[in-house]
Kinemage of the C-alpha trace (Angstrom):
@kinemage 1
@onewidth
@group {chain A} dominant
@subgroup {mainchain}
@vectorlist {calphas} color= white
{ca met a 1} P 5.876 -12.540 -27.803
{ca pro a 2} L 2.462 -11.031 -28.645
{ca arg a 3} L 2.270 -7.227 -28.739
{ca arg a 4} L -0.860 -5.221 -29.380
{ca lys a 5} L -1.509 -1.586 -30.013
{ca leu a 6} L -3.775 0.249 -27.624
{ca pro a 7} L -6.912 1.780 -29.162
{ca glu a 8} L -6.391 4.767 -31.434
{ca ser a 9} L -6.903 7.124 -28.500
{ca gln a 10} L -3.593 5.803 -27.098
{ca pro a 11} L -1.613 4.747 -30.213
{ca glu a 12} L 1.782 5.250 -28.591
{ca tyr a 13} L 1.469 2.291 -26.189
{ca thr a 14} L 1.928 -1.388 -26.972
{ca gln a 15} L 0.562 -4.148 -24.760
{ca thr a 16} L 2.050 -7.503 -23.820
{ca phe a 17} L 0.020 -10.133 -21.955
{ca tyr a 18} L 1.190 -12.713 -19.422
{ca glu a 19} L 0.003 -15.538 -17.220
{ca ile a 20} L 1.885 -15.853 -13.924
{ca lys a 21} L 1.708 -18.856 -11.603
{ca thr a 22} L 2.960 -19.232 -8.063
{ca his a 23} L 1.477 -22.140 -6.151
{ca pro a 24} L -1.445 -22.187 -5.573
{ca tyr a 25} L -2.398 -19.003 -7.441
{ca thr a 26} L -2.641 -17.854 -11.041
{ca phe a 27} L -2.387 -14.184 -12.032
{ca his a 28} L -2.546 -12.193 -15.241
{ca ala a 29} L -0.577 -9.102 -16.244
{ca ile a 30} L -0.675 -6.449 -18.942
{ca val a 31} L 2.523 -4.536 -19.672
{ca tyr a 32} L 2.019 -1.180 -21.411
{ca glu a 33} L 5.142 0.245 -23.075
{ca asn a 34} L 5.875 3.532 -24.810
{ca his a 35} L 9.409 3.141 -26.123
{ca asp a 36} L 9.615 6.689 -27.483
{ca arg a 37} L 8.819 8.234 -24.103
{ca gly a 38} L 10.462 5.514 -22.058
{ca gln a 39} L 7.349 4.722 -20.021
{ca thr a 40} L 6.236 1.292 -18.837
{ca phe a 41} L 3.099 0.557 -16.820
{ca ile a 42} L 2.183 -2.843 -15.387
{ca arg a 43} L -1.317 -3.939 -14.396
{ca phe a 44} L -1.238 -7.153 -12.393
{ca gly a 45} L -4.052 -9.214 -10.879
{ca gly a 46} L -6.620 -11.838 -11.704
{ca lys a 47} L -10.175 -11.107 -12.702
{ca lys a 48} L -9.364 -7.525 -11.753
{ca ala a 49} L -6.137 -5.541 -11.813
{ca cys a 50} L -4.935 -5.045 -8.235
{ca val a 51} L -1.316 -3.902 -8.619
{ca his a 52} L -0.036 -0.910 -10.575
{ca leu a 53} L 3.728 -0.604 -11.170
{ca ser a 54} L 5.529 2.050 -13.217
{ca ile a 55} L 9.006 2.147 -14.766
{ca tyr a 56} L 10.633 5.162 -16.425
{ca lys a 57} L 13.591 5.132 -18.798
{ca gly a 58} L 16.763 6.455 -17.207
{ca glu a 59} L 15.488 5.884 -13.662
{ca pro a 60} L 16.695 2.730 -11.925
{ca asn a 61} L 13.841 2.603 -9.408
{ca pro a 62} L 10.418 1.262 -10.395
{ca tyr a 63} L 7.443 2.707 -8.512
{ca leu a 64} L 4.577 0.961 -6.783
{ca met a 65} L 1.698 3.278 -7.629
{ca gly a 66} L -1.278 1.282 -6.402
{ca leu a 67} L -2.159 -1.849 -4.477
{ca gly a 68} L -5.635 -3.156 -3.794
{ca arg a 69} L -7.290 -6.315 -2.617
{ca gly a 70} L -10.399 -8.246 -3.375
{ca his a 71} L -11.659 -11.724 -4.038
{ca glu a 72} L -10.964 -11.252 -7.770
{ca cys a 73} L -7.277 -10.293 -7.467
{ca ser a 74} L -6.247 -13.773 -8.641
{ca met a 75} L -7.690 -16.140 -11.241
{ca ser a 76} L -8.026 -18.909 -8.679
{ca asp a 77} L -11.400 -19.799 -7.190
{ca glu a 78} L -10.042 -22.795 -5.318
{ca pro a 79} L -8.001 -22.638 -3.149
{ca pro a 80} L -9.159 -19.332 -1.638
{ca arg a 81} L -8.129 -15.971 -3.045
{ca ala a 82} L -4.557 -14.767 -2.944
{ca asp a 83} L -3.795 -12.601 0.046
{ca thr a 84} L -2.420 -9.133 -0.603
{ca val a 85} L 1.105 -10.012 0.518
{ca arg a 86} L 1.400 -12.925 -1.919
{ca leu a 87} L -0.155 -10.794 -4.639
{ca leu a 88} L 2.408 -8.011 -4.371
{ca lys a 89} L 5.326 -10.408 -3.927
{ca ala a 90} L 4.338 -12.187 -7.142
{ca ala a 91} L 3.953 -8.874 -8.990
{ca leu a 92} L 7.402 -7.652 -7.929
{ca val a 93} L 9.107 -10.933 -8.840
{ca phe a 94} L 7.348 -10.859 -12.228
{ca met a 95} L 8.491 -7.291 -12.923
{ca tyr a 96} L 12.143 -7.950 -12.120
{ca glu a 97} L 12.202 -11.187 -14.100
{ca ile a 98} L 10.770 -9.785 -17.340
{ca phe a 99} L 12.899 -6.628 -17.191
{ca thr a 100} L 16.283 -8.089 -16.242
{ca asp a 101} L 17.863 -6.180 -19.149
{ca arg a 102} L 16.907 -2.844 -17.569
{ca his a 103} L 18.998 -3.418 -14.448
{ca leu a 104} L 16.265 -2.160 -12.142
{ca ser a 105} L 17.028 -1.199 -8.563
{ca asp a 106} L 14.811 -1.076 -5.442
{ca thr a 107} L 11.061 -0.483 -5.790
{ca gln a 108} L 9.927 2.830 -4.299
{ca leu a 109} L 6.554 3.880 -2.913
{ca lys a 110} L 4.788 6.442 -0.775
{ca asp a 111} L 2.737 4.800 1.947
{ca thr a 112} L -0.693 6.375 2.254
{ca ser a 113} L -2.233 2.984 2.936
{ca ser a 114} L -5.550 2.486 4.644
{ca ile a 115} L -7.511 -0.469 5.936
{ca ser a 116} L -11.244 -1.018 5.773
{ca cys a 117} L -12.788 -1.900 9.137
{ca ser a 118} L -15.895 -4.048 9.564
{ca ser a 119} L -18.128 -0.987 9.484
{ca asp a 120} L -16.527 0.280 6.252
{ca val a 121} L -14.611 2.903 8.200
{ca met a 122} L -11.161 3.515 6.698
{ca val a 123} L -8.208 3.750 9.110
{ca asn a 124} L -4.663 4.774 8.216
{ca leu a 125} L -2.752 1.487 8.018
{ca met a 126} L 0.703 2.907 8.677
{ca ala a 127} L -0.448 4.652 11.878
{ca leu a 128} L -2.238 1.477 12.985
{ca tyr a 129} L 0.816 -0.734 12.438
{ca leu a 130} L 3.266 1.738 13.952
{ca gly a 131} L 1.127 2.174 17.040
{ca lys a 132} L 0.478 -1.541 17.580
{ca his a 133} L 3.559 -3.218 16.077
{ca leu a 134} L 6.236 -0.480 16.003
{ca gln a 135} L 6.698 -0.899 12.253
{ca ser a 136} L 4.670 -0.116 9.163
{ca trp a 137} L 2.758 -2.776 7.228
{ca tyr a 138} L 5.304 -2.588 4.408
{ca gln a 139} L 8.130 -3.010 6.904
{ca ala a 140} L 6.445 -6.012 8.520
{ca lys a 141} L 5.461 -7.790 5.300
{ca phe a 142} L 8.159 -6.750 2.799
{ca gly a 143} L 11.065 -5.425 4.872
{ca ala a 144} L 10.566 -1.932 3.434
{ca glu a 145} L 13.042 0.754 4.447
{ca leu a 146} L 12.894 4.533 4.461
{ca asp a 147} L 14.694 5.885 1.419
{ca ser a 148} L 16.151 8.721 3.507
{ca ser a 149} L 17.447 8.986 7.080
{ca ser a 150} L 15.469 6.912 9.579
{ca glu a 151} L 16.260 9.249 12.468
{ca gly a 152} L 12.765 10.739 12.459
{ca leu a 153} L 11.234 7.267 12.402
{ca gln a 154} L 13.359 5.985 15.270
{ca ser a 155} L 12.665 9.013 17.475
{ca gly a 156} L 8.919 8.540 17.017
{ca leu a 157} L 9.130 4.842 17.858
{ca ala a 158} L 11.067 5.751 21.004
{ca arg a 159} L 8.295 8.129 22.053
{ca leu a 160} L 5.684 5.405 21.554
{ca gln a 161} L 7.630 3.240 24.025
{ca asp a 162} L 8.532 5.979 26.500
{ca pro a 163} L 6.445 5.737 29.726
{ca ser a 164} L 6.981 9.445 30.419
{ca glu a 165} L 5.249 10.335 27.144
{ca lys a 166} L 2.023 8.733 28.341
{ca ala a 167} L 2.448 9.626 32.012
{ca ala a 168} L 2.408 13.307 31.071
{ca met a 169} L -1.102 12.917 29.648
{ca thr a 170} L -3.967 11.903 31.931
{ca phe a 171} L -6.949 10.219 30.349
{ca pro a 172} L -9.063 13.425 30.506
{ca asp a 173} L -6.182 15.186 28.756
{ca phe a 174} L -6.087 12.419 26.158
{ca val a 175} L -9.837 12.760 25.542
{ca lys a 176} L -9.612 16.548 25.251
{ca arg a 177} L -6.595 16.567 22.957
{ca trp a 178} L -7.128 13.549 20.698
{ca leu a 179} L -10.695 12.247 20.881
{ca lys a 180} L -12.943 15.309 20.975
{ca pro a 181} L -11.331 17.141 18.023
{ca his a 182} L -11.485 14.048 15.816
{ca ile a 183} L -14.760 12.323 16.749
{ca gln a 184} L -17.725 14.464 15.774
{ca ser a 185} L -20.579 12.303 17.044
{ca ser a 186} L -21.096 12.814 20.779
{ca arg a 187} L -22.742 9.406 21.051
{ca arg a 188} L -19.822 7.685 19.372
{ca leu a 189} L -17.352 9.735 21.423
{ca gln a 190} L -18.884 8.533 24.664
{ca lys a 191} L -18.874 4.937 23.449
{ca ile a 192} L -15.171 5.116 22.562
{ca ile a 193} L -14.312 6.752 25.896
{ca glu a 194} L -16.058 4.014 27.874
{ca leu a 195} L -14.431 1.289 25.801
{ca ile a 196} L -10.809 2.437 25.862
{ca glu a 197} L -10.460 4.094 29.283
{ca pro a 198} L -9.727 0.834 31.198
{ca tyr a 199} L -6.962 0.017 28.685
{ca tyr a 200} L -5.493 3.486 28.900
{ca gln a 201} L -5.413 3.406 32.687
{ca arg a 202} L -3.668 0.036 33.022
{ca thr a 203} L -0.958 0.435 30.362
{ca his a 204} L 2.332 2.280 30.687
{ca thr a 205} L 3.176 3.437 27.167
{ca leu a 206} L 1.200 4.599 24.150
{ca his a 207} L 2.388 1.527 22.267
{ca glu a 208} L 1.124 -0.793 25.032
{ca phe a 209} L -2.185 1.064 25.063
{ca met a 210} L -2.739 0.743 21.307
{ca ala a 211} L -1.590 -2.877 21.217
{ca ser a 212} L -3.964 -3.718 24.092
{ca leu a 213} L -6.932 -2.750 21.895
{ca asp a 214} L -6.087 -5.536 19.451
{ca glu a 215} L -9.205 -7.525 20.365
{ca tyr a 216} L -11.423 -4.775 18.966
{ca asp a 217} L -12.197 -3.970 15.359
{ca cys a 218} L -10.027 -1.187 13.924
{ca glu a 219} L -13.072 1.096 13.962
{ca val a 220} L -12.118 1.938 17.546
{ca phe a 221} L -9.143 3.902 16.133
{ca asp a 222} L -11.132 5.898 13.587
{ca gly a 223} L -10.359 9.598 13.630
{ca trp a 224} L -7.869 9.951 16.458
{ca leu a 225} L -5.202 7.304 15.800
{ca glu a 226} L -3.557 8.834 12.739
{ca ala a 227} L -3.418 12.311 14.307
{ca leu a 228} L -1.869 11.016 17.537
{ca val a 229} L 0.674 8.607 16.065
{ca met a 230} L 1.886 10.940 13.327
{ca ser a 231} L 2.339 13.771 15.836
{ca leu a 232} L 5.072 11.711 17.531
{ca phe a 233} L 7.284 11.582 14.433
{ca ser a 234} L 9.459 14.495 13.346
{ca thr a 235} L 9.401 13.127 9.786
{ca asp a 236} L 6.208 13.093 7.707
{ca leu a 237} L 6.203 9.374 6.997
{ca arg a 238} L 3.195 9.640 4.686
{ca ser a 239} L 5.093 11.797 2.185
{ca ser a 240} L 8.423 9.990 2.611
{ca leu a 241} L 9.729 7.557 0.022
{ca trp a 242} L 10.027 3.937 1.134
{ca arg a 243} L 11.789 1.181 -0.765
{ca ile a 244} L 11.512 -2.579 -1.052
{ca thr a 245} L 15.019 -3.746 -1.844
{ca met a 246} L 15.941 -6.181 -4.587
{ca glu a 247} L 17.554 -8.381 -1.947
{ca arg a 248} L 14.136 -8.747 -0.334
{ca val a 249} L 12.433 -9.459 -3.646
{ca asn a 250} L 15.037 -12.097 -4.508
{ca ala a 251} L 13.955 -13.996 -1.395
{ca phe a 252} L 10.266 -13.998 -2.403
{ca pro a 253} L 8.724 -17.188 -3.869
{ca arg a 254} L 9.538 -17.658 -7.552
{ca val a 255} L 6.903 -17.451 -10.270
{ca thr a 256} L 6.350 -19.177 -13.600
{ca ile a 257} L 5.741 -16.701 -16.435
{ca arg a 258} L 4.073 -17.502 -19.756
{ca pro a 259} L 3.259 -14.990 -22.534
{ca ile a 260} L -0.336 -15.311 -23.714
{ca asp a 261} L -2.208 -14.080 -26.815
{ca glu a 262} L -5.515 -13.128 -25.234
{ca lys a 263} L -5.742 -9.840 -23.380
{ca pro a 264} L -6.741 -10.287 -19.700
{ca ala a 265} L -10.240 -8.965 -19.121
{ca phe a 266} L -9.373 -6.452 -16.406
{ca pro a 267} L -12.474 -4.316 -15.836
{ca gly a 268} L -10.500 -1.755 -13.847
{ca phe a 269} L -7.963 -1.077 -11.160
{ca val a 270} L -8.985 -2.065 -7.626
{ca ser a 271} L -7.949 0.317 -4.843
{ca gln a 272} L -9.361 1.380 -1.481
{ca gly a 273} L -11.496 -1.728 -1.340
{ca gly a 274} L -12.878 -1.760 -4.875
{ca gly a 275} L -14.468 0.322 -7.579
{ca gly a 276} L -12.897 1.984 -10.557
{ca gly a 277} L -13.192 1.123 -14.204
{ca ser a 278} L -10.876 0.665 -17.136
{ca ser a 279} L -11.501 4.231 -18.296
{ca thr a 280} L -10.583 5.492 -14.831
{ca trp a 281} L -7.407 3.414 -14.789
{ca asp a 282} L -6.408 4.528 -18.305
{ca ala a 283} L -7.025 8.152 -17.323
{ca asn a 284} L -4.845 7.712 -14.246
{ca met a 285} L -2.105 6.172 -16.396
{ca lys a 286} L -2.237 9.142 -18.774
{ca asn a 287} L -2.199 11.634 -15.903
{ca glu a 288} L 0.763 9.902 -14.279
{ca ala a 289} L 2.724 9.974 -17.532
{ca arg a 290} L 1.848 13.644 -18.030
{ca gln a 291} L 2.925 14.504 -14.486
{ca his a 292} L 6.202 12.625 -14.902
{ca arg a 293} L 7.012 14.589 -18.046
{ca lys a 294} L 6.455 17.831 -16.127
{ca ser a 295} L 8.183 17.273 -12.815
{ca gly a 296} L 8.991 13.622 -12.290
{ca pro a 297} L 6.864 10.805 -10.820
{ca leu a 298} L 4.763 11.267 -7.725
{ca pro a 299} L 4.725 7.731 -6.300
{ca val a 300} L 1.845 7.010 -3.981
{ca cys a 301} L 0.470 3.687 -2.864
{ca tyr a 302} L -3.177 3.270 -1.933
{ca thr a 303} L -3.602 0.032 -0.054
{ca ser a 304} L -6.699 -1.645 1.288
{ca ile a 305} L -5.654 -4.702 3.276
């Protein structure tokens, strides 16, 4: 299996290169390993790296540190690009298959995901999914579970579906409490008020209200949605650890893995809709390793769906 040293600036890491196929997509991966420090980093994608996974010696749980999307996240031009769900499923299956000897457990992450709307406005994806679908994106697509007690999650979901929660807040109250503090442009504020008021008036719960706005671009939620939804939960879901269980991963489509000699030409890690360069990614990898040595990993997942 081909192994390469990183440049002299990072002599402690070796690199192993792979081609991964899962019909109809082809992906590439680079596995960075520092055996002395017990650190492993995986970059996974196509013409760009779109998934970042980390494994630490002595810790059973790998971490999903970054997830992006873009038309270059797979090597395939035809058929169309791999969607983000297939991309991450393939990356997780790949990781568990090549590291079977490490006896890895569930993959952990912190969900600070966002979604880019048509106007390039970024909206918190977890708040959007909880408000409209009563589960996070990772729950809906990967069966993710809270790593700790779900009591805070369940109580917040109950409030989203409780008619008394919405009945206690008239639309003028809603505007005063949630729209005005979070929408700075008076012109945009008035536009949002006129658009959403009919939906607010004819629905009975906050969940029904948010779900009823499904026909509109997510820009309509910009500013106020995250503040409102997260206020209903006694647990800070954005700083909580979530996990994708091995049982879930075992049910994902299988992949074909082939070691390759040529290093994939990843120009950089893609997150929050694009950007970044290889130097930025390498710096992030170094910083993560440094932070782990000090106080343990700080898993965080940036997602642009």
